[in-house]
N, C-alpha and C positions, 0 to 999 in steps of 0.2 A: 645359125641365123639370129639375128637382130631382134630383138623383142620391146625395146624401148629406144626412143628419139624426141630430142630436144623439139620443141614446138612457138615458133615465133608468128604473134600478129600484131601489124602495125596498121594505125589509121593513120594518114598524113591531112591536114586541111589546115584551113586560114586558121589566124592567132584563135585560139577556145579561152572563152570568159574564164579571167583568172581567179576569180574568187571559186566558181565552181571546178574549178581544173583537175584538185586533187579528189574532189568527191565523186568525177566521170571516171577519174584513174582507177579509184579502189571498184568506185559501183563494177566497172567492166571485168575486172580480177576476179570480183565474187561471182559475178554471172556466170564466168567461163567456169570459174573452178566448180561451181553450184550444178552447170551440164556435165560437166566430166564425172563428175563425183554419181551423179543422177544416170550415166550411161555405162559408170561399172567400169571408168579407165582409171587406170591407177598411174600416180608420178608422184616424185620426191620432193619437189620445191615447185613454188610458183613465186612471180614477181610481175608487178606493175613497172613503167616506167611513163613519165609525162612531162611534157614541155609544150610551152605554147604552142608549137603546131602540129603535135603527136601526142597519141595514145597506142601504148603497147603495153603485152602482156607474153611474159617468158614462160614457158612450162616444161622442167627439167624433168627428162627421162619418163616420158608420156608411151604409155602401154601401146603396141603397134595395132592391137583389137581388142576388140572386147573377149572376155573369158565364155570359152562353151558352159553351155547350162543342161541340165535338164530340167523339164518344167513337167509339172504332175496336174493335169486340170482333174477337181471332183464334178461329178454327174449327179446325174436324180438317183435318190436311196433305191436301196435293192427292190423295195416295196412295190415302188414307182416305175420301175425300170423292167419290172416283168410281168406278165398276165399270169392269170391261174393255171393257163395251160403252157409256163415256162418262155411263152412268146415274147419277144421285145417289144413293148410298147412304144409307144408315139415320142417317149420325151426319151429313151434310150435309143431310138432311131436318130432321132433330132441331137443329141450330145456326141453321137457317133459323127453323123454329118459332120458339127462343128466343129473337130478334131480332122477331120480330113481321113477318117477312115473309117472301118467297116463295126459291127458291132461286135462280129467274131475277134477282133482287135485289141477288144476295151478289157481292161483290170479290173477286179474287185478291194476295191480299199476296206479296210476292219480296223475298227477304233474301236473305242470303250461304251463310245456312244452312239454304234451302228454302225451300218454296211454299206458301199456306195460304190458305182459305179467309177471308174477312174480311168487316164488315160496319160501314160507314161511319153514325153517326147526330146527326143536330143536336138537343142536348140546350139547353133554355129555362133559364134562372133560375129558381128560386122567390123569390118576395117576401122580401124582409127580414122581413116584420109575420109571414107564416106561420113562419117558420122561428123566431123569438125565444123563443115560450111556451117549448118543449120543452129548450134550452139553459139558459132560466135554473132551468128544473126541474132538468134535470140536474143544472146547477152546485150549485143548493141539497143534493139527494141526496148529493152527495160531499164534503160540507163532514166538517171531521174533529169530530164531533158525536161525545164518547165515548157518551153515555146523551141520548136523544131521550126525550121527555117525553109526552103526550096532551092532550088540557082539553077540557072542556062534549063535545059529544054529536061532536063531529069523530073522523075517524080517522088524519087526517093527523099527524108528527110531527115534533118543530122544540125546540130546546134550550129555549124558551120558548115558551108562547101567543103567536100572533103576534094582531095588531089591525089591519091595514090592509099594501094592498101597491100601492105608484104604477108604473106602467107607461107610460112617455112615450116615444113615437119622432114627433119634431119635435115639435107643436103638439096631436095626436092619440094619444087612450090607445089601445096596445094590447088590448082584452078578453081575457081570458083568465082562468084561476085558477088560484093559485098559494096552496099550503096550506090549501088551502079556500077564501079569501078571491078575490071580484071585484077584477081588480085597477083603478084608478082615476085619476084625477090628484090625490085629498086625501090630502095630509100631516096631523100632528098635532106642534106645537109644543112650549115645554117644559109639563111637566105643569102648573105652578103659575101659571108667569108668564104661559103664553099659550095653554091648554088647548084655544080652539076650533079647530076645524079649516081648514086651510089650502089653498089650490086653487093648485095649480101650474101655469102656461100654456104653459112651453115649459122644456125641462130646463136651459137654462144660465141660468134666474131662481132654480133649486134653493137654492144655497148662501146668497144673498143675500138672498131670501124667509123664510128661518130662523132668518138671523141677526137681520132687522131686524124681520120681524111676529113671531117665532118665539121667540126667544130660544136659537137652539139654535146652537152651533157644530158645525158638523157635519164640517168635517174636524179629522181626528184630530191631525196635528203640527199644526196651527196651535193646539191645546190644549194639544200640550205647550209648546209656544214660551210660549204665555200663559201657563201655569202657573207654568215656570220663571222666567222673569220677573219677574212678581207676585209668588214666594214670596222672592224677593231683595230685591223693593223690601222687602215687610215686614219682611224680617228687617235690611236696614239701618235702617229706622226703629228698631230697638234696638238700634243699633251692633252689629250679628252679622251675619254670611253662614249662608242656608240650605246645607245641608247633603242633597245631592241626587241618590240613588241612581235609576241610568235605572229601573228594575225600580218601584218606586216611583212615579218618576214616570207611567211608561205606563199600572199601576194609577189615579193619582189621573184621568188623562185618561179612562180608563174607566169609571170612576163618576161623572164633571159633564159636564152637557150646558154648561150655564152657571157655569164653576168662581168663586168668591169666594173671596179670601185671609181668611182669619183669624188672628190672633196669639193666643196663647195664652201662661200662665208657668206654673209648679210652683214648690213650696219649696224653695229653694235646698239643704237640707237632705241632699235630695238626690244633691247633686254629688257626693257622697261616694262614691257606689259607679262601679262601671269606667262609663267614659266607652259603652262598648260594650253594656253593659247595659241603660243610659237608651237606645240608640238604637234597640236591638231591640224594646226595650217600646214607645216612641214608633214606630217600624215598620212593625212587625208589627201589633202589637195595635191600634194607632190608626190607621194612615195618616196620620200626620205625620211634616212635616219637623223635625230637627230644626236649631237652632241654636247657631253657632259662633262663637266669638273668632276673631281673626284670626292668632290664637297656634295654634287649633286646638282647644283647649279649650273643654267646651260650655258656655252660655248655660241660665238657668233658663226659658230659652223654646221654641214648638214653632212652627209655622205649618201650621195645616191649612185645607182646602177646603170651601166649602159650595156646596151647587147652588142656593145660590137668593140673590136681593139682596134682604135682610131690613132690616126698618126696623128694627130694634133687633140689629146685630149681637152688639153687647156682651152680649144672652142668649146665643147660639150660644157665643163665646167661654166665658163663664162654665161653660156647660154642657158643654163637653169639658174643660175644668181639674177640675169634679167628677170627671167619668168616670176622666181620666190618673192624680189622687193615688192611688186604691186599686190601679190598675194599680201606680208605680212602690214604691207600699209594701208589695207581694208581691216586688217584685224586691227589695229593702230587708230584708223578711223572711228571703227565700230565702240571699241573704249572709251576715247574720249566721248564722244556722242553718249552712249548711256551714260554716261556719268553725269551732264550736265541735269539728269534728273532723279529724283532719289525712286528706291524700291517703293516704299509707303507712297509716292505721289501716283504709282501707276498701279496701284490697288483698285483705284476705280473700271481700270480702261482694262482690269478680266470678265468684267459682264458683258462683254463682246465676244468672247470665245464660249461658246457652248460645249460643255463637257459632256454631257448625254442627253438626250432629248426627253427622257422623262425626267431626267436628275437636275436639269437646268443649266448654269453657265457655271465658270471655274470659279466666279467669284462667290455663286449660293458654294461650289464645294467648299470653299475657303472657311467661308462660316460656319457650316458642318463641321469641317477639320479642327476648327479653332476652338468647336465647344466638344468635340471629343479629348483636345489635349487638357484641356482644362478639367474633363471627368478623368480622368490619366495622371496631372499632375497631382491633384486632390489625394489621389489612392497611393500614391508612389510618395509621397512629403516632397514636391517639386516646386519649383516655383512657378506659379501658374500663371503672372504675368508674363513672365521668360516662353512660358510655354504657348501660349496666346496670342502674341504677338509675334513667333518663330510662326506660329499655322498662317496667320494675317500675311505675313508678307512671303509664305513659301512659296509659291507659284508667279510673284511677280518677275523673277526675271525671263518666263518666258515674253516680255513683252517686251524688250531689250534686244539690239540688230545682233549683237553677237549671240545671244542662242538662238535668233533667227536664222541666222548663216553657220551655226555649229551648235547643231542639237544634241549634239552630245557634252555639250558643256554646264547642262542645265542642272542648276543646283550648286556645279561649282562657282561659276560667275556671278547666283547668289549671293554666294559666299563673300564673293572678292567686292562686291556691290555692296552689302551689307556693311562690309569696314568700311568702305569709303563713307559711307552713309555715315558714320559711328555709332554705328546698331549694335547694340550688346554682343561681345566675345562668343558667348552662348549663341545668343541667336542666330549668330551668321554660321558658326557651324554646322547647326542644326537643319540651314537651309539647304546644304551640301547632305548632308546625313542623313535627309528624310529617303533618299534613294537607296539607302544603303539595306542590306547588299545587292549590290548591283549585278550578279550571277551566283553562279552556285558554287559555293564554300567560299567566297570573299568574305570579307569582313563586316558584322554589322557595327551600326551605329554606334560610335564609344561614347560619346558625352548624354548628360541624361534628359536635356532638351531636345538632343537628336533623336534619342531613342524614343520618348513622348509621342516628334511629330511624326516620326517611321511607321509606328504604330497605326497612330491616329490618320496618318492617310491612309496606309494600307487597307485598315479596316472600312475606312469609309467607302474607298474606290469596292472593295470587298462584297457590302451589306448591299450596295446603290445598284450594281450595276445584279447582283443575285434579286433587289426587291424590282428590278423593271424586268424581268423574265428572262434573263441574260446567263442562262445557266451554263459553263463549260462544258463540250460534249465532244467525245474523241478526242483531235487531235486541234478544236477550233477553242481557241482559247484569247482573242483579240485583248482583251483588256488584262490580260496577263494574271487572272486569280490564283491560279496556281503559286506562281511566283509570289503574286504577294501574300498572300496565307502562310506560306515556309517563311517566308522574311519576317509576318508577324513574332511565328512560333520563334524563331532561333533569334530574334531579338530580344524574346520576353527571357526565354533558355539561357541562352550562354550568356545573358547580362546579369542571371538570378535574379530578375522582375518578379515578385509576387502579384499577378494582376488578375481575376477571375475573366476569363474571355467570354464564358457565357453572358454573364452582365453587361461587360463592353460593348457583344453584337447586340441585345438586348437594346442597349441607351443609343447605340448606334441607328438603328429601324427606327425611334422614334422621329430622328431628326428629318425622316424625308415626308414633305408634303401630298405625294402624289396616291391614289388608290394601289393597295396590295394586302395580299395574305401577308398578315404579322408574322402569327404563330407559324404558318408553314414556311414563310422565309427563314425564321429564325432557327426553327430544326435544320432545314438544308444547308445555309450557313454553317453551323457547328458542326454536321455531318462532314462538309465538304472538309473545314479545317483539323479536325481530328484525322478525317483519309489522309491531308500532306502529315499530319501527324505521328502516324503511323507509319509512313513512308521514311519518312527523318528519322523514327526509331529503330528500324529493320539496316538504314542504312548505316546505322551505327553498332552495331550488332547484336541489336537483340532477336530475341524469336518471337515470332507471331503469337504466340501461346501466353508468355510474358509481359505482351501489351493487351490479349484479351484480357486474362488475370486485374491490370490495372483498369484498364476501361470500363469493367463491369461495376466496378464502384465508383465513378464518374467523378473524380477527381477538380475541383473547382478551378484550376488554372494549371499551364503547363509545366510551368518549375516544379508544383509540388507533383505531377505527375513522374515528370522524369525521375523525381525522387522516389516517389514509389516503386517505378521502374526497376532504378539499380537496385534497393532493396528486394525486390522478386528474384531479379537474378543471382543476388549473391544467396539468398536465402535457399533456394535450387541447389546451390553449392553441398549445404549442409547434409551430413548423412540420417540425421530426420525427416527430410523434404519429403521424399517421396509419401513416405507412409503418411504422413499427415495432410499431403495432397489426397492423397486416396479418403481416408479419413474424412476429409472436407467437404467431398463430391458424394460419401455416402451419407452426410451429415443433410449436406444441400436435398437429396434424394428423398430422405425419409419427411424433413419438412416438407415439401413440395408435396408427396403425397399423404400429410396427414391432411382429415377432415375439416381439422380446426386451427385456427392460427393459434400459436404458444401464447400461455399465457408470461404477464411480464415479468413476474417474479416465480422465484426455482422455491416451491413447498416441499413439503417431507419428503425425502429419499429413503431407503430403508437399505440395500445392496454394499457392503465395504468401498466396491470399486467406484460407485457413483458419489457415495459422499469424499472420497478421497478426490475424486476431478472436481465436484464443485469447491473444496478447498482449494486447489490447485489454482482452478480458474478465478476465484477470489483474488487468491495474491498477486497472479500474473496480473486481473486489471488494475492492480494497484500499482504494481512497477511498470506499467506500461503508460501511463498515463501522464508522467512527467516526461516524455522519450516521445509520443506524439505531439505535446504541447511543443516540442522544439522540432517536429517536424523529422524522426530521428527513427524513419521506418524501417531500419535494417536491424538497429538495436531493438526494436518491437518485434519483428518477425523471430531474429534471434532467441526473446525472452521466450514469445508465445512456444519455439519449438520445442523446448521443454517441456512441454505435456507430454510430447508423441508417448511416453509411456504408461501415463495413465489413462492417455486414449485410447492406446489399442488394447490396455485392462478393459476399460470403458466394456466397448464390443465384443471381447472375449468375455464377460463375465455377464454381462445384463443387456434382457429381453427390453428394447423398449417400447414396442408394442403389446403391453401386455395388457391380459384381460380387465383390470383395477381401472378404471377410467381416470381417477385421481392422483396416480403414480405414474400412468404414461404421460399425462397432463404436465407432470413435475419432469420426468424423465425430457421430454421435448424441450422443455423449458430451458436445461439444461444446456441439448444441444443447441439451441438457436444462441443461448447465451456464448458458446464457445464459437459458433457462425459468426457470429458480431464483432466480438472482440479482433479474429482474423480480415472479417471485412477493412477492421477498421486501416488498412493497410491495402489491403487486395483481395479478391477474389480467389487462393491458391488452389480451389478444386479444378480450375482451370488449366493449371500444368498437366501436358502431358508426360505420363514414363518414360 
């Protein structure tokens, strides 16, 4: 008897939202898999399929039924189940009734914690066919659909109207209703190439049937590979290279069931525009792949994909060329119009845009950022005049036609327009780099003025929004404060910039004129930033206890923090590390329990072990002073590790809390001296063994 079969579910619909297609497909697969696992149904593999008109899931070798199992129910304790006369109590009789049996059929369960009534029952597993419909319905109900719609006379809701549903288990249909449709074994091919209905004989035939007879490539990843390869072949035919970004590749795969490449061209005069403008126009408005030369410059060509094999592809080509020309002409018009007015002339117009109700206009934000940029530039020995100029012009490209049309070009167009205005090159590049890093893992600003502006802009937003009481909660972060904090940290750390983040935050808060709790806000912002730093460090492979060891000593700047953290990680690899961490923990506990604060200077000691430790500690202090001056924390901790033997001997031989109060005070002072030496780097007592 067959114990497993393949399962196929396909839901056919009107064209699904291309930018959400893959997300919907993955969510449907995850929901079904989780449902099968919860039902204890086994299978060997699972796969999702997605095209503009369908979502499908294939489950291979799905067991035909749940396993039979024995269920043991525990009832009341024996002392509560039996009266003094041995007769069953109401609790015992109620338990028996709930199990569908009599008191006499109940068993006793003995454990080391007592004895209870129990009932053991054999439960036969349900057939898979009976469980699948609800699993699928629940998976569909759980799909991440922001806005569901109704259609026709149906009361059901989905992201788009649905037209067919396939539910095959082996070679048999599981008859049920999905979104108001009766399930069957009939699917539909390409809307134009194969509009006739197709019957699926078994799940494993699904993909080949649609490809060969339906003119549909149902495998999303297969379509992506095909599109990428076809685009490069088409580009090479015009001696170019297709410029393919993953997001657009995914969107084109979501728009086509049978993708066919079409190569087009445009007037070479448009190549005088910034390349990013042409790329954005082609990608965003037209869903075209731009074509580049080997040197990275653009060619006057593009690659688009049609969802049909036309007998006259030149007609599709010419149609796309007619459509893209006015788009590029608009961009050309914006470019020429914007350059009639300098960025400096647009500064005043920033006062017409409100940044945030309590924080004022974008012009006011620019003034604050300018003061922050000056503050940072002075501490980094950078050009203050350039930093302030960059801050003044930072947001002016928001007032241009080009950025009004293509918001994703803000900053970048600022660079182009600044260069056209003959602004200093450092200022122009900073206008673009203020937004760096643009996303997780992308590059930080590379120029010094760009780094200063990037930090100043992010710190102003971070402190300002916190001061306005709009602290991010859960997934809600409309001002992208988490990204701003992490971007600030990455810019400082990855470019080796030494800057006191607490001082910077404190100065930034003085620039706001509205009423708020300054001290409370400062604490909240600092905590928020260091929470992001912790996540950054954990992602870099550092452990939580290593982070805590450094966090305890509250380093002044993030770069210094990372240097200490690297030293702690290296220290814990030393053979002395575990013993010294334990000793430091013991020292901290002794000092904490001491009734009085340690005296500042170590006085008379008597035991050889403590005299030796004092001498070693003094020598260590002399040795680590120049290392600390150079922020060489790794060498500092390595030198302090040499104290291990003397520390161990001290604790083996000396009673710190002796009856002689003067001697006790001197021993506590010695321990405090040791503790402070280690705290010059980190609190290694925080390290877990």
